[in-house]
C-alpha positions in Angstrom: 109.6 -8.1 146.9 107.2 -5.2 147.1 104.9 -7.1 149.4 107.9 -7.6 151.8 108.7 -3.9 151.7 105.1 -3.1 152.4 105.2 -5.4 155.4 108.4 -3.8 156.6 106.8 -0.4 156.3 103.8 -1.6 158.4 106.1 -2.8 161.1 108.4 0.3 161.0 111.3 -1.7 159.5 113.4 0.4 157.1 116.5 -0.1 155.0 119.5 1.9 156.0 121.1 4.4 153.6 124.8 3.6 153.7 126.4 4.5 150.4 128.0 8.0 150.6 127.6 8.1 154.4 130.5 8.0 156.9 131.2 4.5 158.2 129.5 3.9 161.5 130.4 0.8 163.4 127.0 0.9 165.2 125.3 0.5 161.8 127.9 -1.0 159.4 130.2 -3.9 159.2 133.2 -3.3 156.9 133.8 -6.3 154.7 136.3 -4.7 152.4 138.2 -1.5 151.7 138.6 0.4 148.4 141.7 2.6 148.0 140.7 5.9 146.5 141.5 9.5 146.7 138.1 10.5 145.2 136.2 10.2 148.5 137.0 11.2 152.1 138.5 8.4 154.2 135.9 6.1 155.9 133.1 6.9 153.5 130.9 3.9 152.5 131.6 3.2 148.8 129.2 0.3 148.3 126.9 -2.1 150.1 127.4 -5.8 149.9 124.3 -6.5 152.0 121.6 -3.9 153.0 121.1 -3.1 156.6 117.7 -2.8 158.3 116.4 -0.9 161.3 113.4 -1.5 163.5 112.8 2.0 164.8 116.2 2.9 166.0 117.4 -0.7 166.7 119.6 -2.5 164.2 118.0 -5.6 162.8 120.8 -6.4 160.4 124.0 -4.4 160.0 124.8 -3.2 156.5 127.9 -5.0 155.1 129.8 -2.3 153.3 133.0 -1.4 151.4 134.8 1.6 153.0 137.0 4.2 151.3 140.6 4.4 152.4 143.3 6.8 151.1 144.9 5.6 147.9 148.6 4.8 147.8 151.0 6.2 145.3 152.9 4.1 142.7 156.1 4.6 144.7 154.4 3.2 147.8 153.1 0.2 145.8 156.6 -0.4 144.5 158.0 -0.3 148.1 155.3 -2.6 149.4 156.0 -5.1 146.6 159.7 -5.0 147.3 159.1 -5.5 151.0 156.7 -8.4 150.3 159.3 -10.0 148.0 162.0 -9.7 150.7 159.7 -11.4 153.2 159.0 -14.2 150.8 162.7 -14.8 150.2 163.3 -14.8 154.0 160.5 -17.3 154.5 161.9 -19.5 151.8 165.4 -19.4 153.2 164.0 -20.2 156.7 162.1 -23.2 155.3 165.2 -24.5 153.5 167.2 -24.0 156.8 164.5 -26.0 158.7 164.8 -29.0 156.4 168.6 -28.8 156.4 169.4 -27.7 152.8 171.2 -24.5 153.9 174.4 -24.4 155.9 
């Protein structure tokens, strides 16, 4: 691993620093979000895969998890109720399609 890093250094290839930085679509690919109120929105929380630069050119985008504002328990409850309502409507529609509901 160290030999590879030494080779990268020789060719001016460097790892990006992503964690704690603002999300930048020119450098990062968001692969997931983490709901939190501990960090500013759109801050990189973690890296799934490191990104690399050759000079100022992106060799590989960093695959990152990005902070999004957390939601309150009330909002979670409302979201769950809405999802349950959607499931019941889908279920009723399915039964209607196969002719079990008048």
